[in-house]
Wavefront OBJ file of the C-alpha trace (Angstrom):
o trace
v 142.250 174.712 212.458
v 142.740 173.846 209.126
v 145.886 171.461 208.038
v 147.479 172.611 204.552
v 150.115 170.210 203.293
v 153.500 171.108 201.247
v 155.476 168.285 199.238
v 159.238 168.466 199.568
v 160.636 166.604 196.556
v 163.619 165.951 194.864
v 164.328 165.194 191.042
v 163.223 162.516 188.831
v 165.654 159.209 189.107
v 166.390 160.433 192.376
v 169.671 159.824 194.060
v 170.566 159.297 197.731
v 170.895 163.144 198.033
v 167.668 163.894 196.390
v 165.897 161.386 198.605
v 167.642 162.279 202.187
v 167.358 166.145 201.507
v 163.558 165.807 200.670
v 163.007 163.925 203.996
v 165.528 165.837 206.163
v 164.128 169.227 205.007
v 160.532 168.371 205.751
v 161.468 167.380 209.232
v 163.200 170.543 209.834
v 160.215 172.710 208.253
v 158.043 170.504 210.510
v 160.196 171.443 213.627
v 160.053 175.182 212.745
v 156.332 174.944 212.147
v 156.025 173.670 215.829
v 157.756 176.471 217.258
v 155.048 178.976 215.633
v 152.183 179.874 217.942
v 149.243 177.316 217.595
v 146.621 179.950 217.186
v 147.289 180.501 213.599
v 144.337 179.562 211.620
v 146.193 177.617 209.267
v 148.608 174.304 210.433
v 151.028 173.728 207.583
v 152.397 170.088 207.400
v 155.445 169.125 205.375
v 155.411 165.942 203.427
v 158.624 164.374 201.837
v 157.988 163.040 198.804
v 159.886 161.439 195.745
v 159.799 161.600 192.074
v 161.009 158.000 191.421
v 162.110 154.805 192.710
v 164.690 154.444 194.985
v 167.720 153.106 193.750
v 169.814 150.415 195.620
v 172.189 152.658 197.430
v 169.518 154.866 198.906
v 167.451 151.917 199.924
v 170.473 150.819 202.195
v 170.736 154.003 203.637
v 166.920 154.234 204.476
v 167.336 150.581 205.916
v 170.306 151.124 208.009
v 168.775 154.420 209.885
v 165.318 152.749 209.692
v 163.710 155.523 207.984
v 160.627 155.007 205.871
v 160.878 155.909 201.797
v 158.853 158.805 200.949
v 155.547 158.226 199.102
v 156.049 158.393 195.238
v 154.542 160.851 193.200
v 154.806 161.085 189.260
v 152.614 164.614 188.835
v 151.885 167.833 190.758
v 149.059 168.663 188.461
v 146.078 170.202 189.943
v 143.238 167.225 190.747
v 140.157 167.112 191.591
v 140.912 166.660 195.568
v 142.298 170.049 195.153
v 139.091 171.869 194.317
v 136.195 173.323 196.491
v 134.157 170.375 196.563
v 130.511 171.063 197.322
v 129.891 168.010 200.182
v 125.993 167.601 199.099
v 124.809 164.484 201.074
v 123.775 162.087 199.404
v 119.924 160.927 199.412
v 117.986 157.693 199.365
v 116.332 156.545 196.354
v 113.036 156.334 198.411
v 112.536 159.925 199.259
v 109.647 161.377 197.524
v 110.081 164.182 194.582
v 108.276 166.902 197.028
v 111.335 166.082 199.643
v 113.818 166.411 197.025
v 112.544 169.408 195.456
v 112.407 170.980 199.170
v 115.766 169.883 200.129
v 116.973 171.314 196.554
v 115.584 174.462 197.507
v 117.166 174.557 201.269
v 120.357 173.638 199.897
v 120.670 175.870 196.835
v 121.336 173.190 194.254
v 119.888 172.030 191.035
v 121.016 168.399 191.306
v 120.919 165.649 194.045
v 123.222 162.771 194.260
v 121.348 159.475 194.814
v 123.068 156.942 197.285
v 122.720 153.405 198.254
v 123.368 152.272 201.853
v 127.200 151.904 201.143
v 127.278 155.510 199.951
v 127.752 154.170 195.852
v 126.363 156.361 193.329
v 122.934 155.124 192.061
v 121.614 158.455 190.126
v 121.187 162.050 189.996
v 118.074 163.658 190.094
v 117.736 167.379 188.839
v 115.176 170.275 188.662
v 114.128 169.233 185.507
v 113.522 165.888 186.213
v 111.089 167.259 189.059
v 109.552 169.733 186.677
v 108.688 166.511 183.931
v 107.352 164.537 187.111
v 104.551 167.560 187.579
v 103.796 168.738 184.098
v 103.850 165.043 182.221
v 100.514 163.657 182.196
v 100.659 160.013 183.621
v 97.861 157.460 183.850
v 96.075 156.848 187.148
v 98.197 153.535 187.800
v 101.660 155.534 187.913
v 101.942 155.548 191.862
v 102.070 151.642 192.042
v 104.321 151.520 189.088
v 106.712 153.963 190.775
v 106.394 151.615 193.720
v 105.496 154.530 196.365
v 106.148 154.047 199.731
v 102.994 154.941 201.770
v 105.473 156.967 204.239
v 106.253 159.313 201.083
v 102.382 159.615 200.940
v 101.761 160.576 204.117
v 104.677 163.091 204.130
v 103.366 164.508 200.833
v 99.960 165.311 202.245
v 100.928 166.097 205.577
v 98.876 163.344 206.848
v 98.077 160.880 209.522
v 98.566 157.235 209.807
v 95.337 155.930 211.115
v 96.095 152.238 210.641
v 98.387 150.249 208.696
v 102.160 149.985 207.864
v 103.727 153.271 206.595
v 106.862 151.265 205.438
v 104.563 149.175 203.152
v 104.377 150.168 199.365
v 101.698 150.673 196.901
v 102.648 148.093 194.269
v 99.373 147.170 192.689
v 95.996 148.985 191.325
v 95.295 152.456 189.870
v 94.514 156.101 192.330
v 90.543 156.326 192.391
v 88.758 159.508 193.362
v 86.097 158.339 195.714
v 82.969 160.640 194.409
v 79.684 160.182 192.882
v 77.114 157.892 193.741
v 77.537 154.210 195.670
v 76.984 152.663 192.153
v 79.345 154.584 190.343
v 82.052 154.334 192.833
v 81.605 150.543 192.915
v 82.066 150.502 189.219
v 85.342 152.591 189.454
v 86.881 150.525 192.067
v 89.122 147.230 191.704
v 90.984 145.094 194.290
v 94.255 147.088 195.478
v 93.147 150.377 194.439
v 94.051 153.761 196.315
v 91.256 155.986 196.858
v 91.170 159.503 197.766
v 87.911 160.221 199.437
v 85.699 162.207 201.779
v 83.546 162.061 204.898
v 80.796 159.554 203.802
v 80.899 156.702 206.077
v 78.748 154.043 203.517
v 81.704 154.921 200.504
v 84.346 154.128 203.089
v 82.847 150.717 203.741
v 82.163 150.350 200.238
v 86.106 151.011 199.255
v 87.034 148.820 202.304
v 84.550 145.875 200.989
v 86.095 146.351 197.321
v 89.347 145.108 198.695
v 91.458 148.829 198.300
v 94.542 148.628 199.580
v 95.010 152.431 200.915
v 92.218 154.895 201.686
v 92.915 158.689 202.018
v 90.224 160.722 203.874
v 90.530 164.155 202.802
v 89.673 167.629 204.905
v 91.025 166.505 207.997
v 87.060 164.381 208.359
v 86.850 162.324 211.588
v 86.901 158.284 210.781
v 84.599 156.340 212.413
v 85.756 153.409 214.895
v 83.994 151.025 212.648
v 85.705 152.210 209.737
v 88.822 151.840 211.386
v 88.031 147.924 212.705
v 86.825 147.005 209.317
v 90.552 148.610 207.663
v 92.561 146.607 210.472
v 90.611 143.581 209.540
v 91.625 144.276 205.643
v 95.238 145.250 206.663
v 94.097 148.386 204.772
v 96.281 151.671 205.070
v 94.177 154.639 206.227
v 95.685 158.088 206.071
v 94.007 161.271 207.094
v 94.973 164.410 205.505
v 94.179 168.333 205.982
v 93.919 168.877 202.398
v 90.712 168.714 200.294
v 90.365 166.234 197.390
v 91.529 168.122 194.586
v 94.453 169.369 196.409
v 95.330 166.093 197.911
v 94.869 164.465 194.050
v 97.107 167.194 192.830
v 99.744 166.369 195.310
v 99.888 162.990 195.750
v 101.925 162.072 192.360
v 104.715 164.196 194.248
v 104.999 161.345 196.510
v 106.704 159.070 193.708
v 110.271 158.074 194.959
v 112.906 159.867 193.149
v 114.617 156.722 191.785
v 111.552 156.266 189.045
v 112.577 159.768 187.605
v 116.203 159.842 188.410
v 119.277 159.068 185.673
v 120.394 155.695 186.381
v 122.619 155.284 183.508
v 125.825 156.934 181.866
v 126.333 159.472 184.848
v 128.908 161.616 184.091
v 131.134 161.377 187.121
v 134.907 161.759 188.130
v 137.462 160.946 190.763
v 139.565 162.717 193.223
v 142.621 161.760 191.607
v 141.491 163.089 188.342
v 143.392 166.033 186.666
v 141.535 169.163 186.570
v 142.740 170.055 183.175
v 141.457 166.975 181.742
v 138.455 167.294 183.841
v 137.753 170.896 182.334
v 138.065 169.484 178.874
v 135.202 166.781 179.473
v 132.777 169.250 181.027
v 133.275 171.944 178.258
v 131.717 169.588 176.088
v 128.742 169.067 178.746
v 125.793 171.098 179.332
v 125.251 169.567 182.899
v 125.488 172.398 185.581
v 126.871 169.762 188.472
v 129.037 166.837 188.454
v 129.577 164.112 191.385
v 133.105 162.886 192.377
v 133.975 159.645 193.698
v 136.908 157.976 195.342
v 139.011 155.201 194.479
v 136.533 153.080 195.955
v 133.820 154.353 193.840
v 132.289 156.126 197.223
v 130.198 159.250 196.639
v 132.450 162.317 198.070
v 130.471 165.423 196.802
v 129.458 167.683 193.815
v 131.282 169.933 191.621
v 130.296 172.887 188.719
v 132.310 174.320 186.574
v 132.815 177.749 188.622
v 134.657 175.209 191.215
v 137.313 174.400 188.539
v 138.405 177.824 188.160
v 138.913 178.025 192.233
v 141.468 175.155 192.251
v 144.069 175.544 194.589
v 147.434 174.242 193.071
v 149.566 172.163 194.984
v 152.303 173.804 197.006
v 155.812 172.259 196.798
v 159.343 172.765 197.615
v 162.050 171.522 195.374
v 165.306 169.853 196.527
v 168.394 169.118 194.633
v 167.272 170.475 191.354
v 166.353 173.236 189.507
v 165.658 171.993 186.029
v 162.131 171.580 184.720
v 163.315 168.449 182.669
v 164.284 166.970 185.789
v 161.160 167.877 187.999
v 157.691 165.827 188.688
v 155.660 166.152 185.730
v 153.442 169.076 185.516
v 155.487 171.210 188.078
v 154.556 174.447 185.838
v 151.058 173.670 187.392
v 151.949 173.471 191.124
v 152.938 176.471 193.285
v 156.709 176.153 194.012
v 157.379 177.838 197.601
v 161.109 177.224 197.780
v 164.037 175.775 195.992
v 167.042 174.283 197.964
v 169.928 173.330 195.555
v 173.921 173.064 194.548
v 173.709 172.769 190.812
v 173.735 175.252 188.004
v 170.785 177.621 187.339
v 168.457 175.858 185.102
v 165.344 176.359 182.957
v 162.421 176.496 185.906
v 160.203 179.476 186.221
v 157.928 180.518 188.756
v 154.988 183.185 188.783
v 155.840 184.845 192.275
v 159.005 185.184 193.733
v 160.259 182.101 195.602
v 163.015 181.529 198.721
v 165.404 180.063 196.555
v 168.842 178.960 198.177
v 171.537 177.695 195.860
v 175.194 177.335 197.054
v 178.407 175.682 195.492
v 178.900 173.254 197.441
v 178.953 169.472 197.163
v 175.649 168.263 198.502
v 172.301 169.584 199.102
v 171.951 168.198 202.380
v 174.946 170.089 203.667
v 172.961 173.157 202.680
v 170.028 171.610 204.799
v 172.419 170.917 207.711
v 173.270 174.509 207.813
v 170.040 175.441 207.878
v 169.213 173.171 211.032
v 172.145 175.368 212.401
v 170.917 178.606 211.242
v 167.310 177.748 213.170
v 169.091 176.662 216.021
v 167.469 173.007 215.793
v 169.285 170.127 216.906
v 169.444 167.455 214.297
v 168.203 163.985 215.658
v 170.245 160.990 214.882
v 168.287 159.378 212.097
v 168.357 162.588 210.256
v 171.931 163.093 210.589
v 172.889 159.693 209.145
v 170.750 160.440 206.308
v 172.429 163.956 205.624
v 175.622 162.223 206.115
v 175.248 159.277 203.603
v 173.691 161.913 201.086
v 177.124 163.683 201.507
v 179.296 160.935 201.185
v 177.123 159.744 198.124
v 177.112 163.033 196.215
v 180.660 163.443 196.825
v 182.057 160.013 196.199
v 183.467 160.195 199.765
v 185.069 163.313 199.221
v 186.750 162.477 195.938
v 184.152 164.477 193.683
v 185.731 167.856 192.770
v 182.168 169.383 193.818
v 183.115 168.343 197.302
v 184.180 171.608 199.551
v 185.745 171.678 203.083
v 182.062 172.755 204.099
v 180.912 168.982 203.139
v 183.536 167.436 204.928
v 183.143 169.152 208.017
v 179.306 168.727 207.623
v 179.542 164.914 206.990
v 182.036 164.830 209.815
v 179.694 166.387 212.375
v 177.086 164.457 211.007
v 178.613 161.220 211.654
v 179.123 161.790 215.230
v 175.765 162.776 215.606
v 174.335 159.515 213.967
v 176.654 157.447 215.676
v 178.673 156.101 212.475
v 181.882 155.778 211.014
v 182.438 157.436 207.563
v 184.348 155.475 205.684
v 182.933 152.257 206.744
v 179.435 153.538 205.949
v 180.434 155.302 202.502
v 181.631 151.524 201.610
v 178.806 149.588 202.277
v 176.573 152.382 200.442
v 178.609 152.084 197.459
v 178.497 148.309 197.958
v 175.111 148.260 198.081
v 174.667 150.491 194.880
v 177.282 148.367 192.836
v 175.355 145.140 193.007
v 173.679 145.542 189.702
v 173.135 141.533 189.427
v 169.202 142.020 190.518
v 168.798 144.784 188.132
v 167.120 145.040 184.545
v 168.962 147.144 182.086
v 166.581 150.064 181.889
v 166.725 150.291 185.568
v 170.656 150.711 185.520
v 170.205 153.430 183.277
v 167.279 154.978 184.847
v 168.632 155.137 188.526
v 170.756 158.238 188.138
v 169.609 160.012 184.996
v 169.276 163.460 183.844
v 167.949 165.670 181.152
v 170.048 168.544 179.930
v 169.483 171.139 176.780
v 171.518 173.649 175.012
v 169.914 175.207 172.111
v 167.802 172.755 170.114
v 170.106 170.111 171.534
v 168.324 167.507 174.058
v 170.785 164.946 175.710
v 170.874 162.769 178.357
v 173.533 161.460 181.245
v 173.191 158.684 183.024
v 176.031 157.763 186.108
v 176.694 154.371 186.927
v 179.102 154.391 189.885
v 180.677 151.276 191.326
v 183.898 150.063 193.663
v 185.758 148.188 190.791
v 186.289 148.642 187.116
v 185.522 144.928 186.587
v 182.097 145.521 187.857
v 181.827 148.541 185.486
v 182.706 146.468 182.451
v 180.154 143.763 183.148
v 177.526 146.747 183.107
v 179.111 148.147 180.319
v 178.260 144.916 178.314
v 174.859 144.759 179.240
v 173.802 148.462 178.656
v 175.219 149.278 175.585
v 172.839 147.581 173.408
v 170.199 149.250 175.181
v 171.307 153.300 174.485
v 169.554 153.172 171.477
v 166.197 152.136 173.089
v 166.579 155.083 175.814
v 167.116 157.732 172.864
v 163.704 156.749 171.562
v 162.086 156.415 174.908
v 163.312 159.769 175.991
v 162.843 161.881 172.845
v 166.699 162.783 173.116
v 169.234 163.823 170.346
v 172.237 161.999 172.321
v 172.560 159.786 175.215
v 175.795 159.494 177.292
v 176.499 157.082 180.177
v 179.530 157.814 182.905
v 180.898 154.393 184.255
v 182.606 155.880 187.063
v 184.975 153.982 189.040
v 185.136 155.420 192.881
v 188.419 154.227 193.894
v 190.673 155.026 190.853
v 188.542 158.155 190.446
v 187.719 157.824 186.677
v 185.154 157.737 184.383
v 184.808 155.693 181.051
v 182.039 157.727 178.920
v 179.886 155.515 176.186
v 177.281 157.028 174.195
v 174.667 156.938 171.450
v 173.198 159.141 169.204
v 173.713 161.218 165.956
v 176.834 163.705 166.915
v 177.356 161.990 170.035
v 180.949 161.302 169.299
v 182.141 164.635 167.501
v 180.619 166.447 170.672
v 182.937 164.119 172.590
v 185.775 164.868 170.388
v 185.050 168.660 170.751
v 184.772 168.482 174.730
v 187.787 166.069 175.318
v 190.576 164.137 173.774
v 190.895 160.656 173.343
v 187.639 159.682 172.239
v 187.178 156.577 170.377
v 184.276 154.630 168.527
v 183.196 152.589 171.846
v 184.046 155.517 174.264
v 186.395 157.630 176.329
v 188.417 157.250 179.168
v 188.320 160.174 181.572
v 190.796 160.137 184.295
v 190.081 162.094 187.229
v 186.446 162.867 186.104
v 183.833 161.684 188.287
v 181.140 164.471 188.805
v 178.501 164.893 186.197
v 177.544 168.054 187.594
v 180.883 169.671 187.997
v 183.149 168.509 185.216
v 181.191 166.616 182.488
v 178.420 168.646 182.015
v 180.167 171.848 181.571
v 182.599 170.331 179.222
v 179.524 169.109 177.140
v 177.554 172.422 177.353
v 180.871 174.311 176.351
v 181.483 172.472 173.151
v 177.818 172.720 172.013
v 178.070 176.516 172.784
v 181.378 176.580 170.299
v 179.395 175.247 167.781
v 176.322 177.716 168.074
l 1 2 3 4 5 6 7 8 9 10 11 12 13 14 15 16 17 18 19 20 21 22 23 24 25 26 27 28 29 30 31 32 33 34 35 36 37 38 39 40 41 42 43 44 45 46 47 48 49 50 51 52 53 54 55 56 57 58 59 60 61 62 63 64 65 66 67 68 69 70 71 72 73 74 75 76 77 78 79 80 81 82 83 84 85 86 87 88 89 90 91 92 93 94 95 96 97 98 99 100 101 102 103 104 105 106 107 108 109 110 111 112 113 114 115 116 117 118 119 120 121 122 123 124 125 126 127 128 129 130 131 132 133 134 135 136 137 138 139 140 141 142 143 144 145 146 147 148 149 150 151 152 153 154 155 156 157 158 159 160 161 162 163 164 165 166 167 168 169 170 171 172 173 174 175 176 177 178 179 180 181 182 183 184 185 186 187 188 189 190 191 192 193 194 195 196 197 198 199 200 201 202 203 204 205 206 207 208 209 210 211 212 213 214 215 216 217 218 219 220 221 222 223 224 225 226 227 228 229 230 231 232 233 234 235 236 237 238 239 240 241 242 243 244 245 246 247 248 249 250 251 252 253 254 255 256 257 258 259 260 261 262 263 264 265 266 267 268 269 270 271 272 273 274 275 276 277 278 279 280 281 282 283 284 285 286 287 288 289 290 291 292 293 294 295 296 297 298 299 300 301 302 303 304 305 306 307 308 309 310 311 312 313 314 315 316 317 318 319 320 321 322 323 324 325 326 327 328 329 330 331 332 333 334 335 336 337 338 339 340 341 342 343 344 345 346 347 348 349 350 351 352 353 354 355 356 357 358 359 360 361 362 363 364 365 366 367 368 369 370 371 372 373 374 375 376 377 378 379 380 381 382 383 384 385 386 387 388 389 390 391 392 393 394 395 396 397 398 399 400 401 402 403 404 405 406 407 408 409 410 411 412 413 414 415 416 417 418 419 420 421 422 423 424 425 426 427 428 429 430 431 432 433 434 435 436 437 438 439 440 441 442 443 444 445 446 447 448 449 450 451 452 453 454 455 456 457 458 459 460 461 462 463 464 465 466 467 468 469 470 471 472 473 474 475 476 477 478 479 480 481 482 483 484 485 486 487 488 489 490 491 492 493 494 495 496 497 498 499 500 501 502 503 504 505 506 507 508 509 510 511 512 513 514 515 516 517 518 519 520 521 522 523 524 525 526 527 528 529 530 531 532 533 534 535 536 537 538 539 540 541 542 543 544 545 546 547 548 549 550 551 552 553 554 555 556 557
């Protein structure tokens, strides 16, 4: 049964709802999958992922309920691991050219990867290399120069080993055809030569006396016991082949090992984690037909061609707690979005095919997911209930946010009972953990709950920093205010706003950076000053601040 994985992921710079919703929805989908018939051809596994670092509040929640944080992903673009890889087995560099050619014909490939005993790529042998070995003119010492193993010679000539060690190598001398008179043969032979010879016993013995290293007897002629014993005494390899002398001489060069002809350096290869669009750009400039793929440990995995790139399978994802392209993980347009579960305004994401899109005006995505558990008749386990409850408390600021509904309150209350926690105590500990900024850099504070928005030609970012006291927020403001200009440049924004939200007093002090930011604040609300503005009763970015800013920008258009 083939297993297919679908990623469930929240937005960049994830908050507690984004992380917990991804974990819980993956759990729900997997439990639904378990109830489907096991005979189905493709089993789907849903895996929670995250598109950014876990903030302190979320880390506390995950630790409290003993749940591991999802794996971080930075990009959902199609990678080489998503294409159909041809699992051409790697071969040893010691096999003969003839065997390589036969393998290519059987496998219907034009390239063979050559690997070592650790499955690391050593080279590539292509049909052109084999053609070159057949067509080029070599001197009669090429066999020893290539360090040809006797085993290869036996295999190529379909011979039988009569004496000697087939695992040895022909490393010195030349190839001699044992024809003509005894005098002519004696003049041709030198120590360590390889001689191809017929059935004349006197010539065979002369070859042995000349200290040849290997003697190939053609036509399947029988070799006398005297010759065999003489060969053994001198450690000479004797091979009997059914081929005649001409054919044996023609074929013997095909016994050379492929490592002598293979491409060893500057091999163009790719890795499983490489992105298809980048690989396509490189491959388009190269005339090679096939390319090897390696894993992260540089081990050979398989081969691919240009055609394989065209059949790449897009990653399948489910998005939770967002539907804005600017908030989604990078290269979301290359992925296949299957579902969107959200509670925000409709954003800029576009899909090629229709998707299941559930968007409700509630205070938290996790409330929607709790409803889906109920609708499917699947009980929520205590750990998942704890995560969902914590997410609701976080997103609604313990029911203080104007985005909070009675549905959110009821859901959090029910989930708290299942998880065995007390709402107020859990919320306080969560917020205290999230308000501990001493160990964080200014960049981390600004990025932990940051979202980008677009209105016409204007792009602006909004960070929200929440704490249990005004004093804590004042300290944070002094640290982060000088860094707002840096955020503008790094994120390529026109304006940057930071909501310093006092949870207990239900108010926000808004600071800003960027040309036109102060004018926009003055258009959106009253009481704006050079260093910021106090927004009493404003604690929600989604339902309060963003609509104010969007309306002000729309009136300018």
